[in-house]
MIKOL-600913 format. One record per atom (N, C-alpha, C): x negated, y negated, z. Coordinates in nm, 2 decimals. Each point is the difference from the previous one (the first is absolute). Last residue first. Example, Ala and Ser with C-alpha at 12.3 -4.5 7.8 and 13.67 -1.06 7.14 Angstrom:
REM MIKOL-600913
+--------+--------+--------+
|   east |  north |     up |
+--------+--------+--------+
|  -1.28 |   0.22 |   0.71 |
|  -0.09 |  -0.11 |   0.00 |
|   0.08 |  -0.11 |   0.08 |
|  -0.03 |   0.57 |  -0.01 |
|   0.09 |  -0.12 |   0.00 |
|  -0.09 |  -0.12 |   0.00 |
+--------+--------+--------+
END
This chain:
REM MIKOL-600913
+--------+--------+--------+
|   east |  north |     up |
+--------+--------+--------+
|  -1.00 |   0.88 |   1.33 |
|   0.11 |   0.05 |   0.06 |
|  -0.13 |  -0.17 |   0.07 |
|   0.27 |  -0.06 |  -0.43 |
|  -0.07 |   0.06 |   0.10 |
|   0.01 |  -0.02 |   0.17 |
|   0.34 |   0.01 |  -0.40 |
|  -0.04 |  -0.02 |   0.11 |
|  -0.16 |   0.05 |   0.02 |
|   0.12 |   0.03 |  -0.46 |
|   0.08 |  -0.17 |   0.12 |
|  -0.01 |  -0.03 |   0.14 |
|  -0.21 |   0.48 |  -0.19 |
|  -0.07 |  -0.20 |  -0.09 |
|   0.12 |  -0.16 |   0.05 |
|   0.10 |   0.39 |   0.14 |
|  -0.17 |   0.07 |   0.03 |
|  -0.03 |  -0.19 |  -0.05 |
|   0.41 |   0.19 |  -0.16 |
|   0.01 |  -0.05 |   0.06 |
|  -0.09 |  -0.04 |   0.10 |
|  -0.03 |   0.22 |  -0.43 |
|   0.02 |  -0.10 |   0.00 |
|   0.03 |  -0.17 |   0.18 |
|  -0.18 |   0.51 |  -0.08 |
|  -0.09 |  -0.11 |   0.01 |
|   0.02 |  -0.10 |  -0.03 |
|   0.37 |   0.34 |   0.01 |
|  -0.12 |  -0.01 |   0.16 |
|  -0.12 |  -0.10 |  -0.01 |
|   0.31 |   0.08 |  -0.37 |
|   0.08 |  -0.08 |   0.11 |
|  -0.11 |  -0.03 |   0.12 |
|  -0.26 |   0.07 |  -0.33 |
|   0.11 |   0.11 |   0.01 |
|   0.09 |  -0.12 |   0.07 |
|  -0.41 |  -0.03 |  -0.47 |
|   0.09 |  -0.04 |   0.14 |
|   0.11 |   0.09 |   0.02 |
|  -0.47 |   0.17 |  -0.31 |
|   0.14 |  -0.09 |   0.05 |
|   0.07 |  -0.02 |   0.12 |
|  -0.46 |  -0.12 |  -0.08 |
|   0.01 |   0.10 |   0.05 |
|   0.15 |  -0.04 |  -0.06 |
|  -0.26 |  -0.33 |   0.05 |
|  -0.01 |   0.00 |  -0.06 |
|   0.00 |   0.19 |  -0.01 |
|   0.27 |  -0.48 |   0.06 |
|  -0.12 |   0.14 |   0.07 |
|  -0.01 |   0.09 |  -0.09 |
|   0.27 |  -0.39 |  -0.09 |
|  -0.15 |   0.01 |  -0.08 |
|  -0.06 |   0.09 |   0.14 |
|   0.46 |  -0.11 |   0.03 |
|  -0.02 |   0.07 |  -0.10 |
|  -0.08 |   0.02 |  -0.06 |
|   0.03 |  -0.30 |   0.41 |
|   0.07 |   0.17 |  -0.04 |
|  -0.03 |   0.13 |  -0.11 |
|  -0.10 |  -0.52 |   0.00 |
|  -0.12 |   0.05 |   0.04 |
|   0.07 |   0.16 |   0.05 |
|   0.21 |  -0.23 |  -0.30 |
|  -0.04 |   0.00 |  -0.02 |
|  -0.16 |   0.10 |   0.03 |
|   0.42 |  -0.23 |   0.28 |
|   0.02 |   0.12 |  -0.14 |
|  -0.06 |   0.07 |  -0.08 |
|  -0.09 |  -0.37 |   0.27 |
|   0.00 |   0.11 |   0.07 |
|   0.11 |   0.12 |  -0.07 |
|  -0.12 |  -0.40 |  -0.15 |
|  -0.13 |   0.05 |   0.08 |
|   0.03 |   0.08 |   0.03 |
|   0.39 |  -0.18 |  -0.18 |
|  -0.10 |   0.11 |  -0.09 |
|  -0.17 |   0.05 |   0.02 |
|   0.33 |  -0.29 |   0.31 |
|   0.05 |   0.15 |  -0.03 |
|  -0.04 |   0.06 |  -0.15 |
|  -0.17 |  -0.43 |   0.21 |
|  -0.02 |   0.15 |   0.12 |
|   0.03 |   0.10 |  -0.09 |
|   0.02 |  -0.37 |  -0.30 |
|  -0.05 |   0.00 |   0.09 |
|  -0.01 |   0.11 |   0.11 |
|   0.37 |  -0.14 |  -0.04 |
|   0.01 |   0.06 |  -0.14 |
|  -0.18 |   0.07 |   0.02 |
|   0.14 |  -0.29 |   0.34 |
|   0.12 |   0.18 |  -0.01 |
|  -0.07 |   0.05 |  -0.08 |
|  -0.14 |  -0.51 |   0.03 |
|  -0.09 |   0.12 |   0.04 |
|   0.07 |   0.17 |   0.05 |
|   0.20 |  -0.35 |  -0.29 |
|  -0.04 |   0.08 |  -0.15 |
|  -0.10 |   0.03 |   0.14 |
|   0.34 |  -0.14 |   0.23 |
|   0.16 |   0.08 |  -0.16 |
|  -0.25 |   0.03 |  -0.03 |
|   0.04 |  -0.29 |   0.36 |
|  -0.01 |   0.07 |   0.02 |
|   0.10 |   0.17 |  -0.11 |
|  -0.18 |  -0.45 |  -0.08 |
|  -0.09 |   0.08 |  -0.02 |
|   0.10 |   0.13 |   0.13 |
|   0.27 |  -0.33 |  -0.20 |
|  -0.07 |   0.11 |  -0.13 |
|  -0.18 |   0.08 |   0.06 |
|   0.33 |  -0.25 |   0.31 |
|   0.12 |   0.11 |  -0.08 |
|  -0.14 |   0.04 |  -0.04 |
|  -0.20 |  -0.24 |   0.40 |
|   0.03 |   0.00 |  -0.10 |
|   0.09 |   0.10 |  -0.05 |
|  -0.39 |  -0.11 |   0.37 |
|   0.14 |   0.11 |   0.00 |
|   0.07 |  -0.09 |  -0.10 |
|  -0.52 |   0.02 |  -0.06 |
|   0.09 |  -0.07 |   0.10 |
|   0.14 |   0.06 |  -0.06 |
|  -0.49 |   0.21 |   0.06 |
|   0.10 |  -0.08 |  -0.08 |
|   0.13 |  -0.07 |   0.08 |
|  -0.42 |   0.31 |   0.18 |
|   0.04 |  -0.23 |  -0.07 |
|   0.08 |  -0.03 |  -0.09 |
|   0.01 |   0.47 |   0.24 |
|  -0.21 |   0.00 |  -0.05 |
|  -0.01 |  -0.10 |  -0.06 |
|   0.32 |   0.07 |   0.27 |
|  -0.12 |   0.02 |   0.11 |
|  -0.06 |   0.02 |  -0.19 |
|   0.40 |  -0.06 |  -0.06 |
|  -0.06 |  -0.08 |   0.11 |
|  -0.10 |   0.00 |  -0.01 |
|   0.16 |   0.27 |  -0.23 |
|   0.05 |  -0.13 |  -0.11 |
|  -0.08 |  -0.05 |   0.12 |
|   0.12 |   0.39 |   0.21 |
|  -0.09 |  -0.05 |  -0.02 |
|  -0.06 |  -0.11 |  -0.15 |
|   0.46 |   0.01 |   0.29 |
|  -0.20 |  -0.03 |   0.07 |
|  -0.14 |   0.04 |  -0.13 |
|   0.39 |   0.07 |  -0.20 |
|   0.02 |  -0.13 |   0.05 |
|  -0.08 |   0.02 |   0.05 |
|   0.09 |   0.37 |  -0.08 |
|  -0.07 |  -0.06 |  -0.10 |
|  -0.07 |  -0.10 |   0.05 |
|   0.23 |   0.23 |   0.26 |
|  -0.11 |   0.03 |   0.02 |
|  -0.08 |  -0.03 |  -0.12 |
|   0.47 |  -0.10 |   0.06 |
|  -0.07 |  -0.02 |   0.10 |
|  -0.10 |   0.04 |  -0.03 |
|   0.23 |   0.21 |  -0.25 |
|   0.03 |  -0.17 |  -0.06 |
|  -0.13 |  -0.04 |   0.13 |
|   0.13 |   0.42 |   0.07 |
|  -0.11 |   0.00 |  -0.15 |
|   0.02 |  -0.19 |  -0.04 |
|   0.28 |   0.15 |   0.35 |
|  -0.09 |   0.01 |   0.05 |
|  -0.10 |   0.04 |  -0.11 |
|   0.43 |  -0.05 |  -0.10 |
|  -0.06 |  -0.10 |   0.09 |
|  -0.16 |   0.00 |   0.02 |
|   0.23 |   0.36 |  -0.20 |
|  -0.06 |  -0.13 |  -0.05 |
|  -0.06 |  -0.11 |   0.02 |
|   0.13 |   0.49 |   0.17 |
|  -0.08 |  -0.05 |   0.01 |
|  -0.07 |  -0.14 |  -0.02 |
|   0.36 |   0.30 |  -0.13 |
|  -0.04 |  -0.03 |   0.05 |
|  -0.01 |  -0.08 |   0.13 |
|  -0.11 |   0.07 |  -0.53 |
|   0.08 |   0.06 |   0.08 |
|   0.05 |  -0.12 |   0.14 |
|  -0.30 |  -0.13 |  -0.42 |
|   0.00 |   0.07 |   0.21 |
|   0.08 |   0.07 |   0.07 |
|   0.02 |  -0.09 |  -0.49 |
|  -0.10 |   0.03 |   0.02 |
|   0.02 |  -0.02 |   0.12 |
|   0.38 |  -0.08 |  -0.07 |
|  -0.02 |   0.23 |  -0.06 |
|  -0.18 |  -0.07 |  -0.01 |
|   0.21 |  -0.42 |   0.07 |
|   0.00 |   0.08 |   0.14 |
|  -0.03 |   0.10 |  -0.01 |
|  -0.12 |  -0.31 |  -0.32 |
|  -0.01 |   0.02 |   0.10 |
|  -0.07 |   0.13 |   0.15 |
|   0.20 |   0.09 |  -0.54 |
|  -0.04 |  -0.09 |   0.15 |
|  -0.06 |  -0.02 |   0.07 |
|  -0.09 |   0.18 |  -0.45 |
|  -0.03 |   0.05 |   0.10 |
|   0.09 |  -0.14 |   0.07 |
|  -0.31 |   0.27 |  -0.54 |
|   0.07 |  -0.13 |   0.06 |
|   0.13 |   0.03 |   0.17 |
|  -0.37 |   0.19 |  -0.40 |
|   0.08 |  -0.05 |   0.13 |
|   0.01 |  -0.11 |   0.04 |
|  -0.04 |   0.03 |  -0.45 |
|   0.11 |   0.08 |   0.09 |
|   0.00 |   0.01 |   0.04 |
|  -0.45 |  -0.35 |  -0.15 |
|   0.07 |   0.16 |  -0.01 |
|   0.18 |  -0.04 |   0.00 |
|  -0.31 |  -0.36 |   0.06 |
|   0.01 |   0.06 |  -0.14 |
|   0.00 |   0.09 |  -0.06 |
|  -0.16 |  -0.37 |   0.35 |
|   0.11 |   0.08 |   0.04 |
|   0.07 |   0.11 |  -0.06 |
|  -0.46 |  -0.28 |   0.03 |
|   0.12 |   0.04 |  -0.17 |
|   0.03 |   0.05 |   0.09 |
|  -0.30 |  -0.34 |   0.36 |
|   0.06 |   0.16 |  -0.10 |
|   0.06 |   0.04 |  -0.06 |
|  -0.39 |  -0.40 |   0.13 |
|   0.15 |   0.04 |  -0.05 |
|   0.03 |   0.19 |   0.00 |
|  -0.37 |  -0.14 |   0.38 |
|   0.05 |  -0.07 |  -0.08 |
|   0.14 |   0.08 |  -0.11 |
|  -0.31 |   0.04 |   0.51 |
|   0.09 |   0.03 |  -0.03 |
|   0.04 |  -0.16 |  -0.14 |
|  -0.32 |   0.39 |   0.27 |
|  -0.02 |  -0.08 |  -0.15 |
|   0.12 |  -0.06 |   0.03 |
|  -0.06 |   0.26 |   0.47 |
|   0.05 |  -0.04 |  -0.16 |
|   0.01 |  -0.07 |  -0.10 |
|  -0.28 |  -0.01 |   0.50 |
|   0.12 |  -0.05 |  -0.04 |
|   0.09 |   0.11 |  -0.18 |
|  -0.28 |   0.23 |   0.46 |
|  -0.04 |  -0.14 |  -0.13 |
|   0.14 |   0.02 |  -0.05 |
|   0.06 |   0.29 |   0.36 |
|  -0.08 |  -0.09 |  -0.05 |
|  -0.06 |  -0.10 |   0.02 |
|   0.34 |   0.43 |  -0.09 |
|  -0.18 |  -0.01 |  -0.02 |
|   0.04 |  -0.16 |  -0.04 |
|   0.39 |   0.26 |   0.11 |
|  -0.12 |   0.06 |   0.10 |
|  -0.06 |  -0.07 |  -0.03 |
|   0.30 |  -0.12 |  -0.32 |
|   0.03 |  -0.13 |   0.16 |
|  -0.11 |   0.15 |   0.10 |
|   0.02 |   0.20 |  -0.42 |
|  -0.06 |  -0.16 |   0.00 |
|   0.03 |  -0.07 |   0.09 |
|   0.23 |   0.46 |   0.08 |
|  -0.21 |   0.00 |  -0.01 |
|  -0.03 |  -0.15 |  -0.10 |
|   0.46 |  -0.01 |   0.09 |
|  -0.07 |   0.00 |   0.12 |
|  -0.15 |   0.08 |  -0.05 |
|   0.29 |  -0.12 |  -0.37 |
|   0.05 |  -0.09 |   0.13 |
|  -0.18 |   0.00 |   0.09 |
|   0.09 |   0.43 |  -0.22 |
|  -0.07 |  -0.12 |  -0.12 |
|  -0.07 |  -0.13 |   0.09 |
|   0.42 |   0.31 |   0.15 |
|  -0.17 |   0.04 |  -0.01 |
|  -0.07 |  -0.07 |  -0.04 |
|   0.43 |  -0.10 |  -0.12 |
|   0.02 |  -0.10 |   0.13 |
|  -0.18 |   0.12 |   0.03 |
|   0.10 |   0.10 |  -0.39 |
|  -0.02 |  -0.18 |   0.05 |
|   0.03 |  -0.01 |   0.11 |
|   0.11 |   0.39 |  -0.09 |
|  -0.17 |   0.05 |  -0.05 |
|   0.01 |  -0.19 |   0.03 |
|   0.41 |   0.08 |   0.05 |
|  -0.07 |   0.14 |   0.10 |
|  -0.09 |  -0.05 |  -0.03 |
|   0.25 |  -0.14 |  -0.28 |
|  -0.01 |  -0.11 |   0.11 |
|  -0.01 |   0.06 |   0.14 |
|   0.02 |   0.25 |  -0.43 |
|  -0.06 |  -0.12 |   0.00 |
|  -0.04 |  -0.05 |   0.12 |
|   0.15 |   0.50 |  -0.03 |
|   0.08 |  -0.10 |   0.01 |
|  -0.14 |  -0.14 |  -0.04 |
|  -0.05 |   0.46 |   0.04 |
|   0.16 |  -0.02 |  -0.18 |
|  -0.05 |  -0.16 |   0.05 |
|  -0.39 |   0.41 |   0.12 |
|   0.13 |  -0.14 |   0.08 |
|   0.08 |   0.00 |  -0.14 |
|  -0.40 |   0.31 |   0.01 |
|   0.14 |   0.02 |   0.01 |
|   0.09 |  -0.02 |  -0.02 |
|  -0.48 |  -0.10 |  -0.05 |
|   0.06 |   0.03 |   0.13 |
|   0.14 |   0.06 |   0.00 |
|  -0.31 |  -0.07 |  -0.40 |
|   0.00 |   0.05 |   0.12 |
|   0.05 |   0.02 |   0.08 |
|   0.22 |  -0.29 |  -0.31 |
|  -0.02 |   0.14 |  -0.06 |
|  -0.05 |   0.11 |   0.02 |
|   0.06 |  -0.49 |   0.19 |
|   0.16 |   0.12 |   0.01 |
|  -0.10 |   0.10 |  -0.04 |
|  -0.32 |  -0.31 |  -0.04 |
|   0.01 |   0.04 |   0.09 |
|   0.10 |   0.10 |   0.02 |
|  -0.05 |  -0.13 |  -0.35 |
|  -0.21 |   0.11 |   0.03 |
|   0.15 |  -0.02 |   0.08 |
|   0.24 |  -0.33 |  -0.13 |
|   0.01 |   0.17 |  -0.06 |
|  -0.07 |   0.09 |   0.04 |
|  -0.09 |  -0.49 |   0.13 |
|   0.09 |   0.10 |   0.10 |
|   0.06 |   0.13 |  -0.09 |
|  -0.27 |  -0.27 |  -0.28 |
|  -0.13 |   0.08 |   0.21 |
|   0.14 |   0.07 |   0.08 |
|   0.12 |  -0.19 |  -0.40 |
|  -0.03 |   0.04 |  -0.02 |
|  -0.10 |   0.09 |   0.07 |
|   0.23 |  -0.43 |   0.09 |
|   0.09 |   0.14 |  -0.04 |
|  -0.06 |   0.09 |   0.01 |
|  -0.30 |  -0.34 |  -0.02 |
|   0.11 |   0.06 |   0.17 |
|   0.06 |   0.12 |  -0.04 |
|  -0.16 |  -0.29 |  -0.37 |
|  -0.07 |   0.11 |   0.03 |
|  -0.04 |   0.07 |   0.12 |
|   0.38 |  -0.33 |  -0.13 |
|   0.02 |   0.16 |  -0.08 |
|  -0.13 |   0.08 |   0.06 |
|   0.17 |  -0.31 |   0.43 |
|  -0.10 |  -0.02 |  -0.24 |
|   0.05 |   0.15 |  -0.08 |
|   0.35 |  -0.12 |   0.49 |
|  -0.18 |   0.04 |  -0.14 |
|   0.03 |  -0.03 |  -0.11 |
|   0.39 |  -0.30 |   0.40 |
|   0.00 |   0.11 |  -0.17 |
|  -0.16 |   0.02 |  -0.01 |
|   0.40 |  -0.11 |   0.41 |
|  -0.12 |   0.03 |  -0.02 |
|  -0.07 |   0.04 |  -0.16 |
|   0.43 |  -0.37 |   0.37 |
|  -0.09 |   0.14 |  -0.18 |
|  -0.13 |   0.06 |   0.02 |
|   0.19 |  -0.32 |   0.30 |
|   0.11 |   0.00 |  -0.04 |
|  -0.05 |   0.15 |  -0.09 |
|  -0.26 |  -0.35 |   0.38 |
|   0.03 |   0.11 |  -0.07 |
|   0.10 |   0.09 |  -0.11 |
|  -0.07 |  -0.46 |   0.37 |
|   0.04 |   0.16 |  -0.02 |
|  -0.02 |  -0.02 |  -0.08 |
|  -0.03 |  -0.37 |   0.36 |
|  -0.07 |   0.01 |  -0.11 |
|   0.00 |   0.15 |  -0.04 |
|   0.21 |  -0.50 |   0.28 |
|   0.06 |   0.16 |  -0.03 |
|  -0.09 |   0.12 |  -0.09 |
|  -0.07 |  -0.56 |   0.22 |
|   0.06 |   0.08 |  -0.10 |
|  -0.03 |   0.17 |  -0.03 |
+--------+--------+--------+
END
């Protein structure tokens, strides 16, 4: 069975945090910030809290828009992390774990005490 992600939608609180990040960094695209948020969360070795997240905002993109030319790599990373964290590889788990990582990462990037900059976001998403 081939597991795929077709659409990524962010919660209203996630949208508000992304708006803050866009304002401070000058980045215009949701997908760029969401990719960095995903990477920041995947870099954290602890499993995120997997819970039902109400993806109720109007921030929605296709998986190909989210991942760009690296969409297949991001999908493989999420699947690998899902298995490493002890979850069964199912469509429901894939969706829930993606949203958990995405929202944890958005919160981590937006929660920086100083105004986030592109440089600080990159350092957070790609630790040394």
